[in-house]
C-alpha positions in Angstrom: 0.0 0.0 0.0 1.0 3.6 -0.5 1.7 4.0 3.3 5.3 3.1 2.9 6.2 5.5 0.1 3.6 8.1 -0.6 3.7 11.6 0.9 0.0 12.2 0.1 -2.9 9.8 -0.6 -6.5 10.0 -1.7 -9.3 7.7 -0.6 -12.0 7.0 -3.2 -15.5 5.9 -2.4 -18.1 5.2 -5.0 -16.1 7.0 -7.6 -15.6 10.1 -5.6 -12.6 11.4 -3.6 -13.7 11.1 0.0 -10.5 12.7 1.4 -6.9 13.4 0.4 -3.9 14.7 2.3 -0.9 13.6 4.3 -0.6 9.8 4.2 -0.6 9.1 7.9 -3.4 11.5 8.6 -5.7 10.1 5.9 -4.9 6.4 6.5 -5.4 6.8 10.3 -9.0 8.1 9.8 -10.9 4.9 10.8 -14.3 6.4 10.0 -13.2 7.5 6.6 -11.7 4.1 5.8 -14.7 2.2 7.1 -17.0 4.2 4.8 -14.8 3.3 1.9 -14.7 -0.4 3.0 -10.9 -0.2 3.7 -8.7 -1.0 6.6 -5.7 0.9 7.8 -2.3 -0.4 6.7 -1.0 -3.2 8.9 2.3 -1.3 9.5 0.3 1.6 10.9 -1.9 -0.5 13.2 1.0 -2.5 14.5 3.1 0.6 15.1 0.3 2.3 17.0 -0.2 -0.9 19.1 3.4 -0.6 20.1 3.0 3.0 21.1 4.5 4.7 18.1 3.0 8.1 17.3 2.8 9.0 21.0 5.4 10.6 23.3 7.7 11.6 20.5 8.0 8.1 19.0 7.7 8.4 15.3 5.5 6.1 13.3 7.5 3.7 11.2 6.6 3.7 7.5 8.7 0.8 6.4 9.0 -2.9 7.3 12.6 -2.4 8.5 11.6 0.5 10.8 8.7 -1.5 12.3 11.1 -4.4 13.0 13.4 -2.0 14.8 10.5 -0.8 16.9 9.5 -4.4 17.7 13.0 -5.2 18.8 13.0 -2.2 21.0 9.6 -2.9 22.5 9.8 -6.7 23.0 12.1 -7.4 26.0 12.8 -11.0 25.0 13.3 -10.4 21.3 16.4 -12.0 19.8 18.5 -9.3 18.2 20.4 -11.9 16.2 17.4 -12.8 14.1 18.2 -11.4 10.7 15.8 -9.5 8.5 14.5 -11.7 5.7 15.9 -9.5 3.0 12.7 -7.9 1.8 13.2 -4.2 1.1 11.1 -1.7 3.0 
């Protein structure tokens, strides 16, 4: 989804633009997405569940940044587990 790379997005619903703007702001609008029969990006949901976006913790917008956040938040995570080599 565009969450990882787009600076701005638009949500279409029934052929009309329902909203457009900064990526995180638009894709975090649960009411808007529900009306368009969409769900927020999994990266965004997981990051928010881990506390990102609050208290100065930036929202990760890539897979690699989310993995870093997970490693920081999970006390028993194994730092030696390598990334699987998928970009982003």
